[in-house]
Structures are given as C-alpha cells and as structure tokens.
MARFI-174560 format. One record per residue (C-alpha): residue in three letters; x, y, z. Coordinates in Angstrom, 1 decimal. Layout:
<recs>
    aa       xx       yy       zz
   ala        X        Y        Z
...
</recs>
This chain:
<recs>
    aa       xx       yy       zz
   met    115.5     61.5     87.8
   pro    115.5     65.3     87.1
   glu    116.6     66.6     83.7
   ala    120.2     67.7     83.4
   gly    120.5     71.2     84.6
   phe    117.1     71.2     86.3
   pro    117.2     72.0     90.1
   thr    117.1     69.0     92.3
   phe    114.9     68.7     95.4
   arg    117.9     69.8     97.5
   glu    118.5     72.8     95.2
   arg    114.8     73.8     95.3
   thr    115.0     73.6     99.1
   val    118.0     75.9     99.1
   ile    116.1     78.4     97.0
   cys    113.3     78.4     99.6
   thr    115.6     78.6    102.6
   thr    117.7     81.4    101.2
   ala    114.5     83.3    100.6
   lys    113.7     82.8    104.3
   cys    110.8     80.5    103.3
   trp    111.3     77.8    105.9
   pro    110.0     75.2    106.4
   pro    109.6     75.0    102.7
   met    105.9     74.5    102.1
   pro    105.0     71.5     99.8
   trp    103.3     73.7     97.2
   cys    106.4     76.0     97.1
   leu    108.6     73.0     96.3
   met    106.2     71.7     93.7
   ser    105.7     75.1     92.1
   cys    109.4     75.4     91.4
   cys    108.7     73.0     88.6
   val    106.1     75.4     87.1
   leu    107.8     78.7     87.7
   leu    111.4     77.8     86.9
   pro    111.2     75.2     84.1
   asp    113.6     77.0     81.9
   phe    116.5     76.2     84.3
   ser    117.1     73.1     82.1
   arg    117.7     75.4     79.1
   arg    119.9     77.9     80.9
   ser    123.7     78.0     80.9
   pro    125.3     78.5     84.3
   glu    125.9     82.2     83.7
   arg    122.2     82.7     82.9
   met    121.1     81.2     86.3
   pro    119.3     83.7     88.6
   arg    121.6     86.0     90.4
   pro    121.7     85.8     94.3
   glu    120.1     89.2     94.7
   his    116.9     87.9     93.0
   thr    116.6     84.8     95.1
   gly    114.3     86.6     97.6
   ser    112.0     87.5     94.7
   tyr    111.8     83.8     93.7
   gly    110.9     82.8     97.2
   ile    108.1     85.3     97.3
   ile    106.9     84.1     93.9
   leu    106.9     80.5     95.0
   phe    104.8     81.4     98.0
   leu    102.3     83.3     95.8
   arg    102.1     80.4     93.4
   gly    101.1     78.2     96.3
   ile     98.5     80.7     97.5
   ser     96.9     80.6     94.0
   tyr     95.8     77.0     94.6
   leu     93.5     78.0     97.5
   pro     89.7     78.1     96.7
   met     88.2     81.5     95.7
   pro     86.1     81.8     98.9
   val     89.3     81.4    101.0
   leu     91.1     83.9     98.8
   tyr     88.3     86.5     99.1
   leu     88.4     86.0    102.9
   ile     92.1     86.8    102.8
   ser     91.4     89.8    100.6
   ser     88.8     91.1    103.1
   leu     91.3     90.8    105.9
   leu     94.1     92.3    103.9
   ser     92.2     95.4    102.6
   pro     92.1     97.4    105.9
   leu     95.7     96.4    106.5
   met     96.8     97.8    103.2
   glu     94.8    101.0    103.8
   his     95.5    101.7    107.5
   val     98.6     99.7    108.6
   ile    100.8     99.2    105.6
   arg     99.3    102.4    104.1
   tyr    100.3    101.3    100.6
   arg    100.7    104.5     98.6
   arg     98.1    106.2    100.8
   lys     99.5    109.7    100.1
   thr     99.3    109.1     96.4
   val     95.7    107.8     96.6
   asp     94.6    110.7     98.8
   arg     96.3    113.3     96.6
   asn     94.8    111.8     93.4
   leu     91.3    111.6     94.9
   his     91.5    115.2     96.2
   asn     92.6    116.6     92.9
   ala     90.1    114.6     90.9
   phe     87.1    115.3     93.1
   pro     87.7    118.7     94.8
   asp     83.9    119.1     95.2
   lys     83.5    116.0     97.2
   ser     83.6    116.0    100.9
   leu     86.4    114.4    102.9
   ser     84.1    111.6    104.0
   glu     83.0    110.9    100.4
   arg     86.7    110.7     99.3
   arg     87.5    108.4    102.2
   gln     84.6    106.1    101.2
   ile     86.0    105.9     97.7
   arg     89.4    105.2     99.1
   lys     88.1    102.4    101.3
   arg     86.3    100.8     98.4
   phe     89.4    101.2     96.2
   tyr     91.6     99.2     98.6
   arg     88.9     96.6     98.8
   his     88.9     96.2     95.0
   phe     92.7     96.5     94.9
   thr     93.1     93.4     97.2
   asp     90.5     91.6     95.2
   leu     92.4     92.3     92.1
   met     95.6     91.0     93.7
   ile     94.1     87.6     94.5
   glu     92.3     87.4     91.2
   thr     95.6     88.0     89.4
   leu     97.2     85.3     91.6
   lys     94.4     82.9     90.7
   ala     95.2     83.4     87.0
   leu     98.5     81.5     87.8
   his     96.3     78.4     88.4
   trp     93.1     78.7     86.5
   asp     92.8     78.1     82.7
   ser     91.2     80.5     80.3
   arg     87.9     78.7     80.3
   lys     87.3     79.2     84.1
   ile     88.1     82.9     83.8
   met     85.9     83.4     80.7
   arg     82.9     81.9     82.7
   arg     83.2     84.9     85.0
   met     83.2     87.4     82.1
   ser     80.3     88.7     80.0
   phe     80.6     90.7     76.8
   arg     78.6     93.4     75.0
   asn     78.9     94.4     71.4
   glu     81.4     91.6     70.9
   glu     80.4     91.3     67.2
   leu     82.3     94.6     66.6
   leu     85.6     92.8     67.1
   his     84.5     89.9     65.0
   glu     83.6     92.2     62.1
   leu     86.9     94.2     62.3
   val     89.2     91.1     62.3
   lys     87.6     89.9     59.1
   asn     89.5     92.8     57.3
   gly     92.7     90.9     57.8
   gln     94.6     93.7     59.7
   pro     95.4     94.6     63.3
   val     92.8     96.1     65.6
   leu     93.9     98.6     68.2
   val     92.0     98.4     71.6
   ala     92.3    101.2     74.1
   ser     91.4    100.7     77.7
   gly     92.7    101.6     81.2
   his     93.5    100.2     84.6
   val     89.8     99.7     85.5
   gly     88.2     96.5     86.7
   asn     90.3     93.4     86.0
   trp     92.3     93.9     82.8
   glu     94.6     91.0     83.6
   trp     91.8     88.5     83.1
   met     91.3     89.7     79.6
   asn     94.5     87.9     78.7
   ala     92.3     84.8     78.7
   tyr     90.1     86.2     76.0
   asn     89.8     83.4     73.5
   arg     86.5     84.1     71.6
   leu     88.1     85.1     68.2
   gly     89.3     81.7     67.1
   ser     92.9     81.8     66.0
   val     93.2     85.6     66.1
   pro     96.0     86.4     68.7
   ile     95.6     88.8     71.5
   his     98.7     91.1     72.1
   pro     98.7     93.0     75.4
   val    101.2     95.9     75.1
   tyr    103.2     96.2     78.3
   lys    106.2     97.9     80.0
   tyr    109.0     95.9     81.5
   phe    109.0     95.6     85.3
   ala    112.1     96.7     87.1
   asp    112.4     93.3     88.9
   pro    113.2     90.7     86.2
   val    111.8     87.9     88.2
   phe    108.4     89.5     88.7
   asp    108.5     90.7     85.1
   arg    109.0     87.1     83.9
   leu    106.2     85.9     86.3
   leu    103.7     88.4     84.8
   tyr    104.8     87.6     81.3
   arg    104.3     83.9     81.8
   ser    101.0     84.4     83.7
   arg     99.7     86.3     80.7
   ser    101.0     84.0     78.0
   arg     99.8     80.8     79.7
   leu     96.3     82.1     79.3
   gly     96.7     82.4     75.6
   ala     97.8     86.0     75.2
   gln    101.0     87.0     73.4
   pro    102.5     90.0     75.2
   val    104.4     92.6     73.2
   pro    106.8     95.1     74.8
   met    105.9     98.7     74.2
   lys    109.2     99.4     72.5
   lys    108.5     96.7     69.9
   thr    104.9     97.5     69.2
   phe    105.4     99.5     66.0
   arg    107.5     96.8     64.4
   val    105.1     94.0     65.3
   val    102.0     96.0     64.1
   lys    103.9     96.8     60.9
   glu    104.6     93.1     60.3
   tyr    100.9     92.2     60.8
   gln     99.8     94.9     58.4
   glu    102.3     94.0     55.7
   glu    101.4     90.3     56.0
   gly     97.6     91.0     56.1
   lys     97.2     89.2     59.4
   pro     94.5     90.1     61.9
   gly     95.5     90.6     65.6
   ile     94.2     92.5     68.6
   phe     96.7     94.9     70.2
   cys     95.5     96.1     73.7
   phe     96.8     99.3     75.2
   leu     96.3    100.5     78.8
   ala     96.3    104.1     77.7
   asp     96.2    105.7     81.1
   gln     99.8    105.4     82.0
   cys    102.1    108.4     82.5
   pro    104.6    109.0     79.7
   leu    108.2    109.6     80.4
   gln    109.3    113.2     80.3
   his    111.1    112.8     77.0
   glu    108.1    111.0     75.5
   thr    105.5    113.6     76.4
   glu    104.0    115.2     73.4
   tyr    100.4    116.1     74.3
   trp     98.5    117.5     77.3
   thr     94.8    117.4     78.0
   gln     92.3    117.6     80.9
   phe     91.7    114.3     82.6
   leu     89.9    113.9     85.9
   asn     90.1    117.6     86.6
   gln     93.8    117.8     86.0
   asp     96.3    118.7     83.3
   thr     97.5    115.3     82.1
   ala    100.2    114.1     79.8
   val     98.8    111.5     77.3
   tyr    100.5    108.9     75.0
   leu     99.8    109.5     71.3
   gly    100.9    106.0     70.3
   ile     97.4    104.6     69.5
   glu     96.6    107.6     67.3
   lys    100.0    107.5     65.5
   leu     99.6    103.7     64.7
   ser     96.0    104.2     63.5
   arg     96.9    107.1     61.2
   arg    100.1    105.5     59.9
   phe     98.5    102.1     58.9
   gly     94.8    103.0     58.6
   leu     93.9    100.8     61.6
   pro     90.5    100.7     63.4
   val     90.5    101.7     67.1
   val     88.1    100.2     69.7
   phe     87.5    101.3     73.3
   met     87.2     98.4     75.8
   ala     85.2     99.2     79.0
   ile     85.6     96.7     81.9
   arg     82.9     97.0     84.5
   lys     82.8     95.0     87.8
   thr     79.3     93.6     88.2
   lys     80.0     91.7     91.4
   arg     82.9     90.2     93.2
   gly     85.0     88.2     90.8
   his     82.6     88.9     87.8
   tyr     83.1     91.5     85.1
   glu     81.3     92.8     82.0
   val     83.3     93.9     79.0
   glu     81.8     96.3     76.4
   phe     83.5     97.2     73.1
   ser     82.8    100.6     71.4
   lys     84.1    101.8     68.1
   ile     86.2    104.9     68.0
   thr     87.3    104.8     64.3
   gly     87.0    102.3     61.5
   pro     89.6    101.0     59.0
   ala     91.3    103.8     57.0
   glu     88.7    106.3     58.4
   gln     89.7    110.0     58.2
   thr     89.4    111.8     61.5
   pro     90.5    115.2     62.7
   pro     93.9    115.3     64.5
   leu     93.7    114.1     68.1
   his     90.2    112.9     67.6
   ile     91.2    109.3     68.5
   thr     93.2    110.3     71.5
   glu     90.6    112.7     72.9
   thr     87.8    110.1     72.3
   his     89.5    107.3     74.2
   val     90.5    109.7     77.0
   arg     87.0    111.0     77.4
   met     85.5    107.4     77.3
   leu     87.9    106.3     80.0
   glu     87.2    109.3     82.1
   ser     83.4    108.6     81.8
   leu     84.0    104.9     82.8
   ile     86.0    105.9     85.9
   leu     83.4    108.4     87.0
   glu     80.7    105.7     86.9
   asn     82.5    103.8     89.7
   pro     85.7    105.5     90.7
   gln     86.7    102.8     93.2
   tyr     87.6    100.5     90.4
   trp     90.4    102.6     88.9
   met     94.0    102.4     90.1
   trp     94.3    105.5     92.2
   ser     97.6    104.2     93.6
   his     99.3    104.9     90.2
   arg    101.5    107.9     90.1
   arg     99.6    109.1     87.1
   trp    100.4    112.8     87.5
   lys    104.2    112.5     88.1
   his    105.0    115.3     85.7
   ser    103.7    118.8     85.3
   gln    104.0    121.1     82.3
   ala    106.6    123.0     84.2
   asp    108.8    119.9     84.1
   ile    108.8    119.7     80.3
   pro    109.8    122.4     77.8
   arg    106.8    124.0     76.3
   lys    108.1    123.5     72.7
   lys    108.1    119.8     73.2
   ser    104.5    119.4     74.2
   leu    101.0    120.3     73.0
   tyr     98.0    121.2     75.1
   leu     94.2    121.1     74.6
   asp     92.7    124.2     76.3
   gln     89.4    126.0     76.2
   glu     90.3    127.9     73.1
   gly     91.0    124.9     70.9
   ile     93.5    122.3     69.9
   arg     97.2    122.8     69.0
   thr     97.7    119.7     66.8
   pro    100.9    117.7     66.5
   val    102.6    116.7     63.3
   phe    102.4    112.9     62.7
   lys    105.6    111.8     61.1
   asp    106.0    108.6     59.0
</recs>
C-alpha cells in the first residue's frame, strides 16, 4: 500500500502518458519511486505544476537509461555524437565561433577535428553523468586516479575551508563522488538551473554521491560559518563561467580573447585567509580520469592582488591547451564584451600591467 500522498501506480502512469512516454516503460514507472520520493512530504499546492510534467517524463526516461551497462551506453554515445554535431547541430555556431577565436592560427580542418572530438567527449560526458544516477561513489572512484592528493589531506588538518578552483574540463560531475577525506564534506558551488525539475535532478544526483552542493549566492555565508566554527570543508568552484554583466569586475586574456572573470575565489581567500588549490581533471581513456591537485596559495599567505585569479586562469588555460577537445566549447563563455559594460565598473589586465581592484570586507 503506498504511503499517504505518494503517487499510486495509476498516478505514475498518468505522469508518463502526459509526458508522451507511452507505453510507460517498466523502469520509468519504477524510477518514479526514486526521482519523486518527496511527493509524500508535499502539500497539494507544492505538487509539480502541469507545465513541468514533460520534464518529469524526460527525467524518468533518462533514469531508466542509466541502468544500461556501460558498453551499451558508450555505443549509444558513439551513435549520438555525429547526430549532435551534424543533424541536431547542438550549439554548432557557438562551438565554431569559440574555436575560431581561440585558435586563429589553426587551419579549418584542425578546428573541425577538435570539434569532432569535442562532440564525442560531450556525448560520453552525458552518458557518464546519467550513470551517476545509478552508480554509487565506490564504482565511480574506481575509474578515477589522483596525483598530489596529500596536499588536500594536509590543508584540511588546519581546520578551515579549502577553496578548489577548476573548470569544465574532463568529467567534473564524477568528482561529487570524492570520498577520500574521511568525514570532510565536499561542497560543489553551483548556479540554479532555469528548469526546477532538472535543477532538482542534478542536485539529487550530486548529493546522493556524498557531495553537499551549495548555491553560489549562499557560498559566502556557508564559508564564513565553517571558518568561524573551525570546521574543514572543500569548496569546489568551476571558475570558467561567464559572470553576469552587473557582476563583472575584472577582465583578462583567456584563450586568445578578452574574458570577464569571477573574483569570488580571490575575495574569499583574502577575506578569511583560506588556501586555494587548482584541480586539473585529465581524461586518460574512455570513462577514466586522472585528477591532479596543485597549490596556488597557502593558509593566510600574502599574495599580490589578482595573483590567485590570474594563477588559476593560467593553469586552466594550460590544461585546456593540452587537450582542447575535453573543454566545454558549447558554453557561451564570451557572451559579453567590454563595450557592453561601463569601463568604470570593470578592470583589465593588459600588456602594461594590472589595474587592481579594491577588496572590501
């Protein structure tokens, strides 16, 4: 007998049929119990709105796909890759523009080869992220190897947060399964998705692996609480995202282009005297990754203004240039130009030197 308020078999069937998922596949119906367990705790007014029912149907289908064996999933990825590139043409214009601007000296055939390999990695990343809905952290960690891991172990002994800078390279989602620091929590810092259903799916996918995601807007408060209570914690930032126009404070050169960069990591490090580490994720073969940790600054270490920001930007750039196909070229990383933003509100690193920002308490 289902719990009070929990959707019955008939109600779960309605969800699938409304989402045009008919006949409802057995794993779709079973996965309702996994994806939507909080129905039993929701009041009627908190139930999903009709306009999100289609999203639920897609998620239920994806959940079922995650139970397929990896060889089958990689076969699907191999078939999907050319479709994404040539038929669906998923953000093809953005990918081509980004590659052209980043590598103006490369020939058209060379850039097309990078594009082809990018879409192949992109579809692999999609199915690996799906698999994280089914696998536990131990299975994922068996596919990850680590270098200089003792650096993190030493830093967490200080009883304070550690800031980890990285980017959309390799498979960052699998790092949510990182469980080699004992009871020290891992906090991936994230932005909300526009679709609340998919936002909840990603949140639960990350948290079920052991991570404790923190929304970007709440990062300062959470880091402050950890620092005041003397608790260790790892806060992971994907620092290659494009700031909103009103958040843009600093410009630098990145992949041959003027690029707006977040200063959040540097501000947190300076405010609380926190160490900063760069995390490089390298793909060694299909479904296997090597993670290397490198120190940028130690606890309470005095560094010149913008040293932390420039260092992690340069380290990320170097990592991308090693194997450019493993970075997310489909991201609209260069949505804004300096012409879009008042000069007085932004700073820029040019050939003549650095105009440094003021870090306020």
